[in-house]
KOLPATI-422954 format. One line per field, with one value per residue (C-alpha): residue in one letter; residue number from 1; y, z, x. Coordinates in pm, whole numbers, plus 50000, padded with zeros to 5 digits. Example, Ala and Ser with C-alpha at 12.3 -4.5 7.8 and 13.67 -1.06 7.14 Angstrom:
res	(a, s)
n	(1, 2)
north	(49550, 49894)
up	(50780, 50714)
east	(51230, 51367)
This chain:
res	(m, d, t, k, i, v, k, k, k, s, k, l, k, f, v, l, s, g, l, a, i, l, v, f, l, t, l, s, s, l, y, f, v, q, q, k, k, t, y, n, v, s, v, e, n, i, q, t, d, e, v, t, q, g, k, f, e, d, m, l, m, v, t, a, q, t, q, s, l, n, s, s, l, i, n, v, l, e, g, g, a, v, k, e, i, f, t, e, d, g, q, m, l, t, k, d, q, p, i, a, r, v, y, n, p, n, t, e, f, n, y, m, n, q, e, t, g, i, m, q, q, i, s, q, m, r, n, t, l, l, e, l, k, n, q, e, l, a, q, d, k, e, l, l, q, a, q, n, d, y, n, t, a, l, q, t, f, n, l, q, k, r, l, y, d, a, e, i, g, k, k, t, d, y, d, i, s, v, q, n, l, t, y, q, k, q, r, k, s, i, v, e, k, g, f, s, t, e, k, g, s, r, n, a, q, m, s, a, i, t, n, s, m, g, q, m, d, k, s, l, q, i, l, r, s, n, k, n, n, f, l, i, v, a, p, a, s, g, r, l, s, s, f, v, i, s, m, g, e, n, l, t, t, g, q, s, i, g, k, i, d, l, m, d, g, y, k, l, v, a, k, v, d, e, y, y, i, n, k, l, q, n, g, i, k, g, m, l, d, n, n, d, k, s, y, e, v, m, i, s, k, i, l, p, e, v, k, d, g, q, f, l, v, e, l, s, f, t, d, k, k, p, d, n, l, k, i, g, m, t, f, g, v, k, l, k, l, s, a, d, t, q, s, i, m, i, p, k, g, n, f, s, k, d, t, n, g, k, w, i, f, v, v, k, g, n, k, a, e, k, r, t, i, s, l, g, r, e, n, p, l, y, y, e, v, l, s, g, l, k, v, g, e, t, v, i, t, s, d, y, s, d, l, k, k, y, e, i, l, d, i, k, k)
n	(1, 2, 3, 4, 5, 6, 7, 8, 9, 10, 11, 12, 13, 14, 15, 16, 17, 18, 19, 20, 21, 22, 23, 24, 25, 26, 27, 28, 29, 30, 31, 32, 33, 34, 35, 36, 37, 38, 39, 40, 41, 42, 43, 44, 45, 46, 47, 48, 49, 50, 51, 52, 53, 54, 55, 56, 57, 58, 59, 60, 61, 62, 63, 64, 65, 66, 67, 68, 69, 70, 71, 72, 73, 74, 75, 76, 77, 78, 79, 80, 81, 82, 83, 84, 85, 86, 87, 88, 89, 90, 91, 92, 93, 94, 95, 96, 97, 98, 99, 100, 101, 102, 103, 104, 105, 106, 107, 108, 109, 110, 111, 112, 113, 114, 115, 116, 117, 118, 119, 120, 121, 122, 123, 124, 125, 126, 127, 128, 129, 130, 131, 132, 133, 134, 135, 136, 137, 138, 139, 140, 141, 142, 143, 144, 145, 146, 147, 148, 149, 150, 151, 152, 153, 154, 155, 156, 157, 158, 159, 160, 161, 162, 163, 164, 165, 166, 167, 168, 169, 170, 171, 172, 173, 174, 175, 176, 177, 178, 179, 180, 181, 182, 183, 184, 185, 186, 187, 188, 189, 190, 191, 192, 193, 194, 195, 196, 197, 198, 199, 200, 201, 202, 203, 204, 205, 206, 207, 208, 209, 210, 211, 212, 213, 214, 215, 216, 217, 218, 219, 220, 221, 222, 223, 224, 225, 226, 227, 228, 229, 230, 231, 232, 233, 234, 235, 236, 237, 238, 239, 240, 241, 242, 243, 244, 245, 246, 247, 248, 249, 250, 251, 252, 253, 254, 255, 256, 257, 258, 259, 260, 261, 262, 263, 264, 265, 266, 267, 268, 269, 270, 271, 272, 273, 274, 275, 276, 277, 278, 279, 280, 281, 282, 283, 284, 285, 286, 287, 288, 289, 290, 291, 292, 293, 294, 295, 296, 297, 298, 299, 300, 301, 302, 303, 304, 305, 306, 307, 308, 309, 310, 311, 312, 313, 314, 315, 316, 317, 318, 319, 320, 321, 322, 323, 324, 325, 326, 327, 328, 329, 330, 331, 332, 333, 334, 335, 336, 337, 338, 339, 340, 341, 342, 343, 344, 345, 346, 347, 348, 349, 350, 351, 352, 353, 354, 355, 356, 357, 358, 359, 360, 361, 362, 363, 364, 365, 366, 367, 368, 369, 370, 371, 372, 373, 374, 375, 376, 377, 378, 379, 380, 381, 382, 383, 384, 385, 386, 387, 388, 389, 390, 391, 392, 393, 394, 395, 396, 397, 398, 399, 400, 401, 402, 403, 404, 405, 406, 407, 408, 409, 410, 411, 412, 413)
north	(76405, 76473, 76619, 76467, 76720, 76660, 76813, 77037, 76952, 77216, 77469, 77433, 77056, 77141, 77395, 77184, 76905, 77131, 77266, 76912, 76789, 77119, 77049, 76681, 76794, 77049, 76821, 76553, 76812, 76918, 76551, 76485, 76803, 76747, 76383, 76407, 76283, 75927, 75725, 75351, 75271, 74955, 74919, 74783, 75156, 75328, 75378, 75438, 75546, 75597, 75931, 75910, 76116, 76129, 76331, 76539, 76625, 76987, 76900, 76884, 76627, 76779, 76639, 76825, 76829, 76934, 77213, 77423, 77676, 77958, 77970, 78228, 78250, 78229, 78529, 78598, 78946, 78948, 78749, 78540, 78204, 77942, 77917, 77719, 77492, 77444, 77262, 77036, 77028, 76884, 77011, 77198, 77530, 77818, 78200, 78331, 77989, 78003, 77820, 77890, 78157, 78320, 78502, 78796, 78970, 79248, 79342, 79284, 79534, 79787, 79760, 79824, 80110, 80272, 80225, 80387, 80689, 80722, 80718, 80955, 81188, 81159, 81236, 81549, 81665, 81571, 81836, 82092, 82064, 82090, 82398, 82561, 82483, 82614, 82939, 82949, 82924, 83190, 83404, 83341, 83446, 83769, 83851, 83779, 84004, 84268, 84275, 84257, 84559, 84764, 84695, 84814, 85131, 85174, 85166, 85365, 85651, 85644, 85680, 85988, 86144, 86148, 86282, 86540, 86644, 86683, 86877, 86618, 86451, 86595, 86665, 86471, 86156, 86210, 86281, 85958, 85746, 85882, 85809, 85460, 85404, 85520, 85291, 84970, 85034, 85067, 84764, 84565, 84645, 84551, 84207, 84124, 84200, 83980, 83718, 83704, 83701, 83440, 83214, 83166, 83100, 82853, 82685, 82623, 82505, 82268, 82146, 82063, 81888, 81684, 81600, 81495, 81281, 81101, 81007, 80909, 80694, 80534, 80480, 80312, 80098, 79983, 79912, 79704, 79521, 79457, 79258, 79003, 78969, 78713, 78487, 78357, 78289, 78128, 78424, 78234, 77914, 77599, 77323, 77390, 77296, 77340, 77381, 77269, 77453, 77339, 77452, 77707, 77783, 78144, 78298, 78639, 78907, 78843, 78495, 78247, 77955, 77781, 77859, 77785, 77609, 77765, 77414, 77621, 77410, 77257, 77385, 77192, 77325, 77196, 77257, 77312, 77353, 77710, 77601, 77648, 77980, 78178, 77891, 77872, 78114, 78143, 77952, 77648, 77346, 77002, 76654, 76423, 76072, 75918, 75579, 75545, 75881, 76210, 76550, 76873, 77139, 77488, 77705, 77971, 78144, 78142, 78232, 78349, 78315, 78057, 77863, 77560, 77579, 77554, 77768, 77695, 77683, 77670, 77476, 77475, 77223, 77345, 77155, 76837, 76696, 76355, 76247, 76241, 76483, 76549, 76823, 76645, 76406, 76400, 76376, 76341, 76620, 76665, 77019, 77097, 77371, 77391, 77193, 76859, 76874, 76625, 76655, 76483, 76357, 76170, 76025, 76211, 76102, 76231, 76354, 76702, 76802, 76788, 76907, 77179, 77013, 77183, 76837, 76460, 76149, 76002, 75620, 75470, 75116, 75071, 75454, 75743, 76077, 76407, 76636, 76996, 76973, 77216, 77115, 77277, 77185, 76887, 76692, 76393, 76156, 76336, 76627, 76783, 76780, 77126, 77042, 76813, 76497, 76273, 76026, 75660, 75768, 75638, 75843, 75807, 75944, 75824, 76009, 76213, 76314, 76097, 76180, 76547, 76609, 76341, 76382, 76018, 75717, 75353, 75135, 74791, 74497)
up	(16240, 16619, 16772, 17108, 17385, 17629, 17958, 18099, 18438, 18686, 18833, 19161, 19168, 19100, 19384, 19626, 19537, 19563, 19902, 20027, 19929, 20095, 20410, 20415, 20367, 20617, 20884, 20777, 20812, 21163, 21277, 21200, 21334, 21663, 21674, 21907, 21767, 21876, 21870, 21900, 22174, 22333, 22694, 22681, 22556, 22824, 23191, 23437, 23800, 24055, 24200, 24579, 24880, 25155, 25300, 25041, 25142, 24981, 24931, 24698, 24634, 24542, 24485, 24688, 24685, 24953, 24887, 25116, 25332, 25195, 24918, 24730, 24340, 24156, 23894, 23623, 23704, 23382, 23071, 22869, 22778, 23051, 23062, 23389, 23616, 23979, 24135, 24058, 24150, 24490, 24680, 24995, 24919, 25155, 25085, 24802, 24714, 24331, 24109, 23748, 23549, 23212, 22959, 22734, 22527, 22438, 22770, 22919, 22639, 22739, 23077, 22997, 22788, 23072, 23319, 23107, 23026, 23409, 23496, 23240, 23370, 23724, 23591, 23424, 23748, 23962, 23717, 23746, 24119, 24116, 23901, 24137, 24438, 24280, 24197, 24563, 24663, 24410, 24555, 24921, 24812, 24649, 24955, 25182, 24961, 24961, 25335, 25363, 25114, 25298, 25664, 25503, 25351, 25673, 25882, 25617, 25629, 26038, 26019, 25752, 25943, 26272, 26082, 25903, 26202, 26380, 26070, 26007, 25723, 25382, 25274, 24943, 25118, 25356, 25031, 24875, 25163, 25197, 24835, 24864, 25173, 24975, 24694, 24913, 25127, 24784, 24651, 24973, 24985, 24593, 24664, 24975, 24789, 24505, 24736, 24918, 24580, 24426, 24736, 24737, 24376, 24395, 24700, 24534, 24240, 24449, 24650, 24324, 24154, 24484, 24502, 24139, 24192, 24466, 24240, 23958, 24201, 24313, 23953, 23910, 24208, 24088, 23743, 23889, 24094, 23803, 23658, 23916, 23801, 23540, 23840, 23978, 24328, 24605, 24718, 25059, 25233, 25161, 24910, 24550, 24351, 23993, 23865, 23512, 23295, 23019, 22919, 22637, 22713, 22661, 22981, 22955, 23230, 23508, 23412, 23701, 23679, 24007, 24367, 24699, 24950, 25301, 25456, 25744, 25706, 25457, 25289, 25044, 24688, 24481, 24134, 24094, 23839, 23761, 23842, 24203, 24191, 24349, 24587, 24760, 25013, 25268, 25607, 25451, 25628, 25487, 25593, 25446, 25525, 25564, 25713, 25856, 26026, 25934, 25940, 25935, 25674, 25604, 25257, 25339, 24993, 24664, 24344, 24135, 23805, 23570, 23334, 23140, 23322, 23664, 23956, 24257, 24634, 24910, 25214, 25550, 25865, 26138, 26405, 26354, 26044, 25893, 25998, 25752, 25520, 25199, 24928, 24637, 24819, 24720, 24931, 24838, 25041, 25103, 25132, 25341, 25145, 25370, 25614, 25497, 25408, 25320, 24956, 24617, 24442, 24132, 24048, 23827, 23489, 23128, 23064, 23210, 22959, 22690, 22855, 23108, 23389, 23226, 23119, 23144, 23001, 23236, 23222, 23205, 23130, 22784, 22707, 22837, 22799, 22810, 23098, 23219, 23557, 23770, 23952, 24227, 24398, 24332, 24470, 24327, 24339, 24316, 24170, 24418, 24236, 24298, 24087, 23814, 23939, 24221, 24446, 24287, 23939, 23686, 23485, 23201, 23322, 23021, 22732, 22547, 22245, 22002, 22166, 22204, 21911, 22029, 22278, 22330, 22343, 22285, 22486, 22327, 22513)
east	(12942, 12945, 13269, 13391, 13431, 13726, 13653, 13932, 14074, 13958, 14242, 14089, 14185, 14529, 14553, 14399, 14653, 14962, 14824, 14784, 15151, 15276, 15107, 15236, 15586, 15574, 15427, 15678, 15963, 15848, 15834, 16182, 16309, 16129, 16298, 16588, 16918, 16984, 17314, 17378, 17670, 17791, 17783, 18134, 18232, 18094, 18150, 17867, 17840, 17570, 17487, 17536, 17517, 17794, 18055, 18240, 18587, 18688, 19055, 19345, 19603, 19936, 20301, 20555, 20930, 21166, 21395, 21622, 21443, 21664, 21897, 22095, 22129, 22460, 22462, 22699, 22832, 23027, 22939, 23164, 23284, 23341, 23702, 23745, 23520, 23630, 23347, 23041, 22666, 22602, 22940, 22950, 23097, 23214, 23156, 23364, 23499, 23579, 23304, 23400, 23594, 23472, 23685, 23564, 23839, 23636, 23539, 23889, 24018, 23758, 23870, 24233, 24150, 23911, 24198, 24439, 24207, 24150, 24502, 24571, 24324, 24447, 24803, 24680, 24499, 24823, 25012, 24754, 24769, 25128, 25120, 24880, 25101, 25406, 25211, 25096, 25500, 25572, 25309, 25416, 25783, 25654, 25439, 25737, 25961, 25735, 25688, 26082, 26126, 25827, 26024, 26365, 26195, 26042, 26356, 26551, 26262, 26300, 26660, 26651, 26395, 26585, 26887, 26674, 26519, 26839, 26946, 27243, 27114, 27035, 26681, 26747, 26817, 26486, 26273, 26405, 26311, 25988, 25925, 26047, 25858, 25536, 25611, 25695, 25370, 25163, 25326, 25293, 24907, 24859, 25056, 24851, 24511, 24621, 24743, 24414, 24201, 24415, 24429, 24052, 24033, 24335, 24198, 23884, 24034, 24283, 23956, 23786, 24096, 24134, 23776, 23797, 24107, 23928, 23643, 23872, 24054, 23746, 23632, 23966, 23957, 23591, 23726, 23997, 23754, 23537, 23809, 23754, 23404, 23549, 23584, 23232, 23238, 22993, 22776, 22728, 22831, 22605, 22536, 22566, 22269, 22103, 22448, 22504, 22747, 22993, 23348, 23328, 22964, 22853, 22702, 22539, 22589, 22307, 22243, 22171, 22370, 22280, 22211, 22354, 22123, 22213, 22084, 21929, 21593, 21351, 21044, 20795, 20724, 20440, 20310, 19922, 19683, 19580, 19214, 19296, 19476, 19188, 19105, 19445, 19577, 19843, 19773, 19575, 19679, 19726, 19878, 20140, 20219, 20558, 20668, 20320, 20331, 20149, 20280, 20106, 20205, 20089, 20080, 20322, 20391, 20200, 20396, 20086, 20285, 20128, 20361, 20227, 19904, 20042, 20170, 20403, 20301, 20566, 20455, 20622, 20609, 20399, 20563, 20754, 20879, 20984, 21346, 21640, 21501, 21685, 21661, 21447, 21252, 20890, 20583, 20200, 20021, 19646, 19535, 19209, 19042, 18718, 18519, 18380, 17992, 17708, 17657, 17528, 17842, 17937, 18262, 18503, 18553, 18645, 18285, 18362, 18635, 18344, 18041, 18249, 18012, 17681, 17540, 17544, 17401, 17145, 17061, 16740, 16701, 16875, 16845, 17055, 16918, 17131, 17037, 17140, 17344, 17510, 17841, 18011, 18360, 18557, 18863, 19055, 18762, 18441, 18248, 17984, 17622, 17446, 17153, 17016, 17062, 16910, 17061, 17046, 17040, 17293, 17507, 17756, 18127, 18342, 18479, 18208, 18405, 18199, 17862, 17852, 17596, 17343, 17074, 16967, 17176, 17057, 17271, 17328, 17448)
């Protein structure tokens, strides 16, 4: 009986089939990878604007508020709880007029202890000074007595010498007078030397004590005047503003609780976005409108401290100012940053917060394609286009938060 022979599949056939499948999968992957990501959007959910060319105003709009040209801060000199309030915000005050009083028992007790200690030291110094003066008086008396005794001995010697020379007096009396004169002379010399030495030392001590007493007395006066720091007074004459404290509120030393507006003129203060911190400088001019009139202002001071993404700018009127200005009035101010130029522009929109101004969707028919661009200056209405766009093209300027990962948009009506 014949056996049926089954032909084995060629290994080469399997290899070729595998390679064909691998090539197919690779080409398919490359195709899909090269396909740009597309997203469908409704025309109602996007905002489009046209790229134009025209006069670009390099300016900044800010809201400025009037403040007193000069003011003086009211600082707490001695911390404590508010015990009395004598005035209220907005009132006109004169210099040194009481504003409030604080109470701090611990500080007051310390003042009393310090005052007692200083007075005790002054009393001790006065006693020491009195002792030195008594010593000086006693030494003066001793010197006077020594001088008097010497003079008496000298007179006795002269008398005994005349009697002895005339052979009337006794030699014994003469010898005693000589001895006594020698003694009184030596005693007088010793007393004078001691007086001279002790006088210099005593005068130095008395001078030092007197100076110390003067310093102690000044310290005592300062300490007593510090007790008045519990009373908060107006540092200058003017209108009280930004003053808001309550009874019982604890105030700390150095804390500012308000200010005195000196009412000697007005300035404008505006908050500006930190984006412009390197673009503004003193001397930049601007305009504000009020009651159908325009007034020129100028940046007079820039406070570079950034807080909550903003910094402060002070402006002054260059010439005339609006009538009836009052503290707290607000004005819209247009600051001119540089000269106007003819530029390509696109209207400002929310797209820039998602693209940082580096790309934008350009509309062609019912599609929009992602394109790299470069933006320059900006004002409240427009961005200046440096490259990437042509006049007459249409771009999407609305929010891109849902579109960032796509490259092509299909716009559906």
